[in-house]
N, C-alpha and C positions, 0 to 999 in steps of 0.2 A: 441502585438506579433501576427504574422500571423498564420493561421491554419496550414500552411505547416511547420512552425517552431515547433509547438507543436507536430505534427505527427513525425517529425524528432527526437525530444527528446524522444517520446514514443518508437520509433523504437530503438534508441540508448540504452535506459535504459533496454529494453527487451533483446537487444543484449548483454549488460553487464551481465545480469543474465545468459544468455546462455553460455557466456564465462567461467563461473564458472564450467560448466559441461564438458568442453573439457578435454578429456583424463582420465576421472574418471574410475576406475575399478569397477567391480560389488561389491566388498567389500566397496568401497567408497560410492556407491549409497545406501548401507544399513546402513551407519553410522548414529548414532543418532544426531539430531540437538537439540538446546536449547528448542524447542517446545516439551514438554513431549509427548512421544509416536510417534513422527514424525521423520522418517528418511529423508535423502536427497531426496529419491524417493517420499516420501509423499509430500514434499514441491513442487516438480515439478508437481506432479499430481494435487495438489490444484491450482497452478497458471495456469496450462493448462485448467482446468475447467473454471476459471474466464475469461480467454482470449477467450475461446470458446463461452461463453454466451455473452461476449461483442461483438464479431463478429456477433452473431445471432441478438442481439438487434439492431445493426447498419445496418445490411443488410436485415433482415427479421423481422421487428417489430411485425407483427401479430404472427409469429411462436414463438418469444420470449415470448410474452404475454401469449400465450397458454401454453408454457412450464412452465413458472413461476407460472401460476395459479394452477398447480398441486403439487407444492413443499410442501405445507402444508399437503397434503394427503400422501406424501412420507416421512414425519417425519421432515420437515423443511430444510432450506438451508444447514446447516452443515451436516445433514444426507445424503442429495443428493450428496454433494461434496465428502463425505467420500465413498459413494457407487461407484461413478464414479472413484475416485482415486483407489479404490480397484481393479476395473476391469483393469485399466492400470498397476497397480503394478504386477498383476498376469502375464502380458505379458513380463515383464522383462525390464531392462534399455534401451536397444536399441529401442524397440517399444515405450516406454514412451518418450524418447527423440524425436522420430519422431512425436508423438502426440503433444508435446509441440511446435515443430518447425512449424507444420501446424497451430496450434491455434494462435501462434504469428503472422504468416504471414496473416492469415485471419482477425485477429482483427485490425492490423495496416491498412490493405487494406480497410476494411469496414469502419473504422472510418475516413480514409482519404477521402472517397467518400461522407460523410454526409455533407450537406451544413451547414456552420457555424451558420446560423440564425435559424436552426431547433433544435429540441431536440431528444434525444434517450431514449426510455423506459428503466427503470432500476428497481432495486429490490423494492425500496420504491417510489421514485419520478422520473419523466423524467429528464434527465440531458442534458445540452449542450454538444456537442461532445468534446469540449476542456476540460470540467470538467471530463468527463469519461476517457479521455486520462490521465489526472492527477491522477485519481484514479488507473488506470492501472499501472502508474509509481510508485505510492505508494506501490502497491502490489508487484511489481517486486523488489523494494528496500527492503521491509520488508522480503520477503522470500529469497531474495538473501543474506541478512545479516545473516539469520539463516544458510544458506549453508556455507557462508564464515566463520562463527564462528565454524561450525562443522569441517571445513578443516583447521582452524587456519590461515586464510588469512585476511590481512588488506586491505580493499578495497580503491581504490583511488576515491575521490569525485570530481565531476565536477559541473559547474554552472547549470546543469540540475536540481539540487536540487531546483531551484527557483520555478518550477512547483509544487513540493511537499510542499514547504513552503506555497505557496498560498492555496493549498488544505487543509493543516492543519488549516490555518486561517479561511477557509470557513467552516470547520467541527468542529469548536471549541466547539460546544455544545455536541458532541457525548459522551465525558467522563462523563458529568453530566447525560445523559440519561442512560448510562450503570451502573451508581452507584445509580440511583433513586434519584438524587439531582435536585434542581431547579437552573438553570443557572442565572447569572446576566442578567439584562434587556438589556445591551449593550455589544458588543464584546470587546475583548482586542486589543491592538495595539502591533504589533511585529516589532522589529528592530533587525535584525540578520546579522551576517557577512558571506559573501559567501566564497566558497573555493578560489576564485580569489582575495579576499580582499575587495570587494565592500560591502556597507551596503544596505540591502534590507528592504523594509517596506511593511507590510501587515496588514490586519485586519482593525480596526477602524482608522479614521483620527486623533483621539485624544486619550489620555491615561486616560480618565475619569475612566474607569473600572480598568485599570491597564496596565502597560508596561512590556513586556517580552523581555529580551535581551539575547544574547549569540550567539554562532556559529550556522549557519543554519543546519549543520550536526547534532549537538546535538538536535536541535528542532525536526528534523525528526526522529532521533533515539528514542527520548522520546515519540512522538506521535504515532509511530508504536509499542511502548512498547518493543523495542529491547534493551534498556538500562534503568537502574534505574536512577532516577533523581539525586541521590547522586553521581553518577559517571559522571555527565555532568556539563558543565559550563553555566548553565542557571539561570537567576535571574528574579524575579517578584517584582515589587515595591509596591504592595498592598496586603492585606490579600487575596483578591479574586484571584489575579494573582498567589500567592503562593499556594492557594488551587488548581488552575487549573494545576499547574506543578505536583501536586500529582495524578491527575486523567486523564491527557491528553490522548486522543485516537482519531485517525484519521479514524476509521472505525466503522460501526454500529455493534451492537450485544454484546455478552459477552466480557468482558475485558480480560479474560484469566489470567494466573498467572503472566505474565510479567517476568521481570528479577530481580534477587536479587542484592543488593548493593555489589559491588566488584566482581561480577561474571565474568566480563571480564575486561581486560585492554583496555581502550578506544582506 
């Protein structure tokens, strides 16, 4: 798939996130989301920061490296995000929406300008621009799901999920890291059904470690920890695959509380 197509999907997924914010009242912005302690405004503030630093990484790598080198001194990544979000929250919903729109435009534009054969500095390792785009889509999906749940909205899925499915397969070890576990020596194979009815394949070429099957939407909801595995139609055919379904996580760092069984109707 071309770099242009990946950029188009990133732009569309970020646009879908923004659509959730259209017409919200100030009371709506203050609504609690399933992430404990986070309102809709907090969700937007968090994603705004992530897209802002993605734009910086793609357009000014030296400035990004200088900025991230001080994160430890400021209490770590989560503390920096929280502090930045607090500044935006104090400005009110209209200003926060403007910050998000600017960050979205900057990130998409900057990533579109990066040559596909190069890499972009990121928080742990440099990433190809297409992978950073997929990470941005995963973030928009996850935080958009929290907002949709707060508003009682059932989101329509598209085959843009393919990018996030591939990202889940790429980051399959993150759940082991966050739980202090040793991962299998080889990755899993994923065979999932797309929203349009196709079968997508990702991960290993064979199912030696295990085969994970089910709807693509369910896989992404699981790996972003926006639904409990008991509420999803995912199956693993080995003990290792079953264990992975219990710890799946497509982002680095603390796993968080996740979601309880039956908390939402899928």
